[in-house]
C-alpha positions as CSV (number, residue, x, y, z in Angstrom):
1,M,88.9,124.7,85.8
2,Q,91.0,122.7,84.1
3,G,94.8,122.9,82.7
4,K,97.5,121.0,81.3
5,P,99.2,118.3,84.3
6,E,102.2,120.2,84.0
7,E,100.5,123.5,84.8
8,A,98.6,122.2,87.6
9,A,102.0,120.6,89.2
10,A,104.2,123.8,88.9
11,P,104.9,125.4,92.2
12,T,103.1,128.3,92.9
13,T,105.4,129.3,95.9
14,K,109.0,129.5,97.0
15,P,110.3,125.7,98.3
16,A,109.6,125.7,102.4
17,T,112.8,125.3,104.3
18,K,113.8,121.7,104.7
19,I,112.5,120.5,108.1
20,E,114.6,117.6,109.9
21,G,112.7,114.6,111.0
22,Y,112.9,112.4,114.1
23,A,112.0,108.8,114.7
24,D,112.9,109.4,118.2
25,L,111.8,112.4,120.5
26,R,114.6,112.2,122.7
27,K,116.8,113.2,119.8
28,M,114.4,116.3,119.0
29,L,114.2,117.2,122.5
30,D,118.4,117.2,122.5
31,N,118.0,119.8,119.6
32,K,118.6,123.3,121.0
33,D,117.5,125.2,118.3
34,I,114.2,123.7,119.0
35,D,112.1,126.3,121.4
36,A,108.5,124.6,121.4
37,I,106.9,121.3,120.4
38,S,103.4,119.8,119.9
39,T,102.3,116.3,120.5
40,A,99.3,114.3,119.6
41,T,100.7,110.8,120.6
42,P,98.4,108.1,121.9
43,N,97.5,109.0,125.6
44,H,99.7,106.8,127.6
45,W,102.8,109.3,126.0
46,H,101.3,112.6,126.7
47,S,102.3,113.2,130.1
48,L,106.3,111.9,129.6
49,I,106.3,114.2,126.7
50,V,105.3,117.1,128.7
51,V,107.8,116.3,131.6
52,W,110.6,115.5,129.0
53,G,109.9,118.9,127.2
54,C,109.6,121.0,130.0
55,Q,113.2,119.5,131.2
56,A,114.7,120.2,128.1
57,G,113.3,123.5,128.1
58,K,110.7,123.3,125.4
59,D,107.3,125.0,125.5
60,V,104.6,122.2,125.1
61,Y,101.3,122.0,123.4
62,V,99.8,118.5,124.6
63,E,96.3,117.1,123.1
64,K,93.8,115.8,125.3
65,P,93.8,114.0,127.6
66,I,97.1,115.5,129.1
67,S,97.6,112.2,131.1
68,H,96.8,108.5,131.0
69,N,96.6,108.5,134.8
70,V,95.8,111.1,137.7
71,W,99.5,110.7,139.0
72,E,101.5,111.5,136.1
73,G,98.8,114.3,135.2
74,R,99.9,116.2,138.1
75,Q,103.9,115.4,137.4
76,A,103.4,117.3,134.3
77,V,101.8,120.3,136.2
78,A,104.7,120.3,138.1
79,A,107.4,120.1,135.5
80,A,105.6,123.1,133.7
81,R,105.8,125.1,137.1
82,K,109.6,123.6,138.1
83,Y,111.3,124.9,134.7
84,N,108.8,128.2,133.8
85,R,107.3,126.6,131.0
86,I,104.1,127.5,128.7
87,V,102.0,124.2,128.4
88,Q,98.7,124.3,126.6
89,A,96.4,121.4,126.7
90,G,94.5,121.1,123.9
91,T,90.9,121.3,125.1
92,Q,90.0,123.7,122.2
93,A,86.6,124.6,123.9
94,R,88.5,126.8,125.9
95,A,89.2,129.3,123.1
96,N,85.3,129.8,122.8
97,D,85.0,133.2,124.7
98,A,81.5,132.8,124.2
99,L,81.5,129.9,126.9
100,G,83.5,132.0,129.4
101,A,81.2,134.5,129.3
102,A,77.9,132.0,129.6
103,Y,79.5,130.3,132.3
104,K,80.0,133.6,133.9
105,W,76.8,134.5,133.8
106,I,75.4,131.4,135.3
107,Q,78.0,131.5,137.9
108,E,76.6,134.6,138.7
109,G,72.9,133.4,139.3
110,G,71.9,134.1,135.9
111,M,69.3,131.4,136.1
112,G,69.4,130.6,139.9
113,K,71.7,127.9,141.6
114,I,73.5,125.6,139.5
115,K,72.2,122.0,140.2
116,V,74.1,119.9,137.4
117,A,76.3,120.4,134.6
118,R,75.9,117.6,132.2
119,G,78.5,116.2,129.7
120,L,77.4,114.3,127.1
121,C,79.4,112.4,124.4
122,Y,76.6,110.3,122.3
123,K,79.0,109.3,119.3
124,R,78.6,106.3,117.5
125,R,81.2,103.6,117.9
126,A,81.1,100.5,116.0
127,T,83.0,97.2,117.0
128,I,86.7,97.0,116.3
129,G,86.5,93.2,115.9
130,L,87.4,90.1,117.7
131,T,90.8,89.0,117.2
132,E,91.8,85.1,117.7
133,G,95.5,86.2,118.8
134,P,98.4,88.4,118.8
135,Q,98.5,90.5,116.0
136,E,101.5,91.6,113.8
137,V,102.5,95.2,114.4
138,P,103.0,97.2,110.9
139,A,106.4,97.2,109.4
140,S,106.4,101.3,109.8
141,V,106.1,101.3,113.4
142,D,109.0,101.6,115.6
143,Y,106.9,99.3,118.6
144,D,109.4,99.6,121.1
145,L,109.2,103.5,120.8
146,W,105.7,103.3,120.2
147,S,105.0,101.1,123.4
148,G,106.8,103.8,125.6
149,P,105.5,104.0,129.1
150,A,103.1,100.8,128.5
151,A,104.2,97.3,128.4
152,K,105.5,96.1,125.3
153,E,103.1,93.3,124.2
154,A,101.9,92.3,121.4
155,P,98.7,94.2,120.1
156,H,95.2,92.3,120.3
157,R,93.1,94.4,118.1
158,K,92.9,93.9,114.2
159,Q,93.4,97.8,113.5
160,F,97.1,98.8,114.8
161,H,96.0,102.7,115.0
162,Y,93.2,104.8,116.5
163,D,91.5,101.7,118.0
164,W,94.2,101.6,120.9
165,H,91.6,104.2,122.6
166,W,89.6,101.3,123.6
167,Q,92.2,99.2,125.5
168,W,93.3,100.3,129.1
169,A,96.8,99.8,128.4
170,Y,97.2,102.9,126.0
171,G,93.8,105.0,126.0
172,N,90.8,105.9,128.5
173,G,88.0,105.0,126.9
174,D,85.4,107.6,124.9
175,L,85.2,109.5,128.4
176,G,88.8,110.3,127.8
177,N,89.1,110.5,123.7
178,Q,86.1,112.7,123.0
179,G,84.7,113.1,126.4
180,I,87.6,115.1,127.8
181,H,86.4,118.2,125.8
182,Q,82.9,117.9,127.3
183,M,84.1,116.7,131.1
184,D,86.1,120.2,130.6
185,T,83.5,122.2,129.9
186,A,81.0,120.8,132.3
187,R,83.9,121.5,135.2
188,W,84.2,124.9,133.7
189,A,80.6,125.7,134.0
190,L,80.8,124.7,137.6
191,G,83.6,126.7,138.6
192,K,85.4,123.8,140.3
193,N,89.1,123.9,140.5
194,T,89.6,120.5,142.0
195,L,88.6,116.9,141.8
196,A,85.3,115.9,143.1
197,P,85.3,114.8,146.4
198,S,83.3,111.5,145.7
199,V,82.6,109.4,142.3
200,L,80.8,106.7,141.1
201,S,80.5,105.4,137.8
202,I,77.7,103.0,135.7
203,G,78.2,101.1,132.4
204,G,79.5,98.3,130.2
205,R,80.6,97.2,127.0
206,F,77.2,96.2,124.8
207,G,76.1,95.2,121.3
208,Y,78.6,93.2,120.8
209,K,81.8,91.4,121.7
210,D,85.5,92.6,120.6
211,D,89.0,93.2,121.7
212,G,87.5,96.5,123.5
213,E,88.2,96.9,127.0
214,T,86.6,100.3,127.6
215,P,83.0,100.7,128.3
216,N,80.9,102.1,125.2
217,S,77.8,102.9,127.4
218,Q,78.7,104.7,130.5
219,I,78.0,107.3,133.2
220,V,79.8,108.9,136.1
221,I,78.5,111.1,138.6
222,Q,81.2,113.4,140.3
223,D,79.3,114.9,143.3
224,Y,80.7,118.2,144.5
225,G,78.6,118.5,147.4
226,D,76.9,121.7,146.2
227,S,76.5,120.5,142.6
228,L,76.9,117.3,140.4
229,L,78.9,116.7,137.4
230,I,77.4,114.1,135.6
231,F,78.6,112.7,132.3
232,E,77.2,110.5,129.9
233,V,78.9,107.8,127.0
234,R,76.7,106.2,124.3
235,G,78.4,104.5,121.8
236,L,75.6,103.1,120.3
237,P,73.0,104.8,118.0
238,K,69.4,106.0,119.0
239,E,68.0,102.3,118.6
240,S,69.2,99.3,116.9
241,G,69.8,99.6,113.1
242,S,69.7,103.5,113.2
243,G,72.1,105.7,111.9
244,L,71.1,108.5,114.1
245,M,72.5,109.4,117.9
246,D,70.0,110.3,120.9
247,K,70.1,113.8,122.0
248,Y,69.6,115.3,125.5
249,R,67.8,118.9,125.4
250,G,69.3,119.1,121.9
251,Q,72.6,117.8,122.4
252,S,74.4,114.8,121.3
253,V,78.1,115.8,121.8
254,G,78.0,119.0,124.5
255,T,77.5,120.1,127.6
256,V,74.0,121.3,129.3
257,V,74.1,123.0,132.6
258,E,70.8,122.6,134.4
259,C,69.9,125.3,137.0
260,E,66.9,126.2,139.0
261,G,65.5,128.7,136.5
262,G,66.4,127.1,133.4
263,Y,69.5,125.4,131.3
264,L,72.3,126.4,129.1
265,T,73.3,124.5,126.0
266,D,76.6,124.2,124.2
267,Q,78.5,122.2,121.7
268,G,81.6,123.8,122.8
269,Y,84.4,124.9,120.2
270,T,82.9,127.6,117.9
271,S,79.4,127.2,119.0
272,S,76.8,129.7,120.6
273,P,75.6,128.8,124.1
274,M,71.7,129.1,124.7
275,A,70.1,129.6,127.8
276,Y,66.6,128.3,128.2
277,D,63.6,128.2,130.8
278,Y,62.1,125.2,131.4
279,S,59.2,125.4,128.9
280,G,61.9,125.9,126.4
281,K,61.6,129.7,125.6
282,L,64.8,131.0,124.8
283,I,66.1,133.4,127.5
284,K,69.6,134.5,126.1
285,K,72.2,134.0,123.5
286,F,75.8,134.0,123.6
287,T,78.0,134.6,120.8
288,M,82.2,134.3,120.1
289,S,84.1,137.6,119.4
290,K,84.5,137.8,115.8
291,E,88.4,139.1,115.9
292,K,89.7,135.7,114.7
293,D,92.4,137.2,112.4
294,D,94.8,137.8,114.9
295,P,96.4,134.5,115.9
296,A,96.9,136.1,119.0
297,M,93.4,136.3,120.0
298,K,91.9,133.5,122.2
299,S,89.8,132.4,119.8
300,D,92.6,130.5,118.0
301,H,93.9,128.1,120.5
302,F,97.0,127.0,118.8
303,G,97.6,130.7,118.1
304,N,96.6,131.6,121.8
305,W,99.6,129.1,122.9
306,I,102.0,130.6,120.2
307,A,101.5,134.1,121.7
308,A,101.5,133.0,125.1
309,V,105.0,131.4,124.1
310,R,106.2,134.9,123.2
311,S,104.4,136.7,126.1
312,R,105.9,134.0,128.8
313,K,102.8,134.8,130.7
314,Q,101.2,131.5,131.7
315,E,97.9,133.5,132.3
316,D,97.5,134.4,128.6
317,L,96.9,130.8,128.2
318,N,93.4,129.6,127.3
319,A,94.0,125.9,128.7
320,D,97.0,126.0,131.4
321,I,98.3,122.4,131.8
322,L,96.6,122.7,135.4
323,E,93.3,122.9,133.7
324,G,94.0,120.2,131.5
325,H,95.0,118.0,134.4
326,L,91.8,118.6,136.5
327,S,89.5,117.9,133.7
328,S,91.4,114.6,132.5
329,A,91.6,113.5,136.1
330,L,87.7,113.6,136.3
331,C,88.0,111.1,133.3
332,H,90.3,108.7,135.0
333,T,88.4,108.7,138.6
334,G,85.3,108.0,136.6
335,N,87.3,104.9,134.9
336,I,88.6,104.0,138.3
337,S,85.3,103.8,139.6
338,Y,84.4,101.7,136.8
339,R,86.9,99.3,136.7
340,L,86.5,98.5,140.0
341,G,83.0,97.4,140.0
342,E,80.9,94.4,139.5
343,K,78.1,93.6,137.3
344,V,74.6,93.8,139.2
345,K,71.0,93.6,138.6
346,S,69.4,96.9,137.3
347,K,67.7,97.0,140.7
348,E,70.4,97.1,142.7
349,I,71.6,100.3,140.5
350,R,68.5,101.9,141.3
351,E,68.6,101.3,145.1
352,V,72.0,103.0,144.9
353,L,71.0,105.9,143.4
354,K,67.8,106.3,145.0
355,D,68.8,109.2,147.1
356,N,70.1,111.1,143.8
357,P,67.2,112.0,141.6
358,A,69.4,113.5,138.8
359,A,71.7,110.6,139.2
360,L,68.5,108.2,139.1
361,E,66.5,109.8,136.1
362,T,69.8,109.6,134.2
363,F,70.3,105.8,134.6
364,S,66.7,105.6,133.8
365,R,67.4,107.1,130.2
366,F,70.7,104.9,130.1
367,R,68.3,101.8,130.5
368,D,66.0,102.9,128.0
369,H,68.6,103.4,125.6
370,L,69.9,100.1,125.9
371,E,66.6,98.7,125.4
372,D,66.3,100.7,122.3
373,N,69.5,99.0,121.1
374,E,68.0,95.4,122.1
375,V,70.4,95.5,125.2
376,S,68.1,94.5,128.1
377,L,69.6,95.0,131.9
378,M,67.5,92.2,132.9
379,S,69.6,89.6,131.5
380,D,72.7,91.8,130.4
381,N,73.8,93.3,133.8
382,A,75.7,96.7,133.9
383,V,78.7,97.1,136.0
384,L,78.2,99.4,139.1
385,G,81.5,100.9,139.9
386,A,82.6,101.3,143.4
387,A,81.7,104.4,145.4
388,L,84.9,106.4,145.6
389,T,85.8,109.3,147.9
390,M,88.9,111.6,147.5
391,D,90.9,113.7,149.1
392,V,91.1,116.6,146.9
393,K,94.2,118.1,148.3
394,T,96.4,115.3,147.9
395,E,94.4,113.9,144.6
396,K,94.5,110.6,146.5
397,F,91.5,108.2,147.6
398,T,90.2,107.6,151.1
399,G,87.9,105.1,152.5
400,D,87.2,101.3,152.1
401,N,88.3,101.2,148.8
402,A,91.3,103.4,148.6
403,E,94.3,100.9,148.6
404,K,92.8,99.0,145.6
405,A,91.4,102.6,143.8
406,N,94.9,104.5,144.7
407,K,96.8,101.7,143.0
408,F,95.1,103.0,139.6
409,L,96.2,106.3,140.0
410,T,99.8,105.5,138.3
411,R,101.0,102.9,136.5
412,E,104.1,100.6,136.2
413,Y,106.5,102.3,134.0
414,R,108.8,100.6,131.3
415,K,112.3,101.8,131.7
416,P,113.4,104.1,130.2
417,F,110.4,105.7,129.9
418,V,109.4,106.3,132.8
419,V,107.7,109.4,134.3
420,P,109.9,110.4,137.3
421,E,109.2,110.8,140.9
422,S,110.8,114.2,140.8
423,V,110.8,116.2,137.9
């Protein structure tokens, strides 16, 4: 339908209320008329904003991952509890009540004992380029505020925004970017409410040389003793030159839960989980509630937070800050194992995994995937991460690698942007 420009430009509603903007969030937090805040800053700011927000008497919606490291995530939980704040993690798949029903069914033995919950992040990530030195900060950015808790160092990446995800000072790789959603649903499926007692990661940044630091190909094995959570990151395509991505049991970005009598697949968010036997026959399908018009319904993740802000009941939340902390921390511990690792021959990795059939099979597919992208682990070795054990009550590492690993549980904060020891 066409009309005159002035007709198209004519307002159809009354002007909105004037909104006051803030460059410095601390000034916004001082505003007593603001009751609740939502944040989608880079990862390195998330936990500090939660702590400051709770201290200022605000309820908080914090995007995933809720932390940049394990310790500060636990501090965010402590702040929410101390100040009785309603804090929701932005893991939107928690709004899918079909997932909740499906996971309850398998936890009750619907397909026999749960063996492995697999989180998949097969998502194309091209090179971010290779710079020859420090890059200029965009004129629109207050770099002191942007850097916040991180060291204020000149950026070394061509694209200032978004590509910070692939640098350790600010991001957590795709494991903590897209992958946190699937890490969360995999842990949800297992019904685990702690970190894993042991973790091992394998991976590397393959296919190009650039300013990225985080792996674009990664396996994380979180061993709970009675079951495994295995996560896979693949940033390269199905094969060299392809525009397609690999799939595992029909999924590229999703969760696959393997049980004795079959497996459950889902893509999170608004998907319908499907249960199959190992011949591929559909056993059961789960569907979301259709009652989405009411923002108080759990199927509306942001609306669910607002409803909980009004009810003042933390139990009304889809994804309380504690849930966000645990799933984010599983990403962090996987990355810590990787960062403490060394490049080794493929046969050495296979030797380490020989007593874990599910992990060994995952590594074999990992190797084949890289070969399809013209990367041979015969010449370009993968990183075998440190095998780490953890005291899940204290959320600190134990054993031979504990001293080195525990240093990665937190960071050196740049004043005044410091996550406090006592919230």
